[in-house]
C-alpha positions in Angstrom: -0.1 0.0 0.0 1.4 3.2 -1.0 0.5 6.9 0.1 -1.4 7.4 -3.3 -3.5 4.6 -2.4 -4.6 6.2 0.7 -5.0 9.5 -1.0 -7.3 7.7 -3.7 -9.5 5.9 -1.1 -10.0 9.2 0.8 -11.0 10.8 -2.4 -13.4 8.4 -3.4 -15.2 8.6 0.0 -15.2 12.2 -0.1 -16.4 12.5 -3.7 -19.1 9.6 -3.5 -17.8 8.0 -6.7 -14.9 7.4 -8.8 -15.7 10.1 -11.4 -15.4 12.9 -9.0 -12.4 11.5 -7.1 -10.8 11.1 -10.4 -11.4 14.6 -11.1 -10.0 16.0 -7.7 -6.8 13.8 -8.3 -6.5 15.0 -11.7 -6.5 11.3 -13.0 -8.7 9.4 -15.4 -11.5 7.6 -14.0 -10.3 4.1 -15.4 -6.9 4.8 -14.1 -8.3 5.4 -10.5 -10.7 2.5 -10.7 -7.7 0.1 -11.8 -5.6 1.4 -9.1 -8.3 0.8 -6.5 -9.0 -2.6 -8.0 -5.4 -3.7 -7.6 -5.6 -2.4 -4.0 -8.4 -4.4 -3.2 -6.9 -7.5 -4.8 -3.7 -6.9 -2.8 -5.6 -6.6 0.4 -8.0 -9.2 -0.5 -10.9 -7.2 0.6 -13.6 -4.9 -1.2 -13.2 -1.3 -0.2 -16.3 0.1 -2.2 -19.9 -1.1 -3.2 -20.3 0.2 -6.7 -23.6 1.1 -8.2 -25.0 3.5 -10.6 -21.9 5.6 -10.7 -21.8 5.9 -7.0 -19.2 4.2 -4.9 -20.2 3.5 -1.1 -17.3 2.4 1.0 -17.5 -0.9 2.7 -16.6 -1.4 6.3 -13.0 -2.0 5.2 -13.2 1.1 3.0 -14.3 3.3 5.9 -11.5 2.0 8.2 -8.9 2.7 5.7 -10.2 6.1 4.9 -10.4 7.0 8.6 -6.8 5.8 9.3 -5.5 7.3 6.1 -6.8 10.9 6.8 -4.8 10.8 10.1 -1.7 9.4 8.2 -2.1 11.9 5.3 -2.4 14.9 7.7 0.8 13.7 9.4 2.7 13.6 6.2 1.4 17.1 5.4 2.5 18.2 8.7 5.9 16.6 8.4 6.4 18.1 5.1 5.5 21.7 6.4 7.7 21.2 9.3 10.8 20.3 7.3 10.2 23.1 4.8 10.3 25.4 7.9 13.4 23.8 9.4 15.1 24.3 6.2 14.6 28.1 6.1 
């Protein structure tokens, strides 16, 4: 699992679907869908219930999204702190 996967899961949860998440991440919808599908295969769990253009997170998807938000916030803080230290 990579940081980009965490960003993608959070984006799909926030957008409520792959199309909106793809726009916010500036990637194509098929690219995002394939990336999430590979992550689901790697983890051997379903992260989203897909229907009619919507994507609702499963319990696994919600769990990852909640943890991912904290991790991504930590990475952003670390990056900002390192930039300040460098100046």
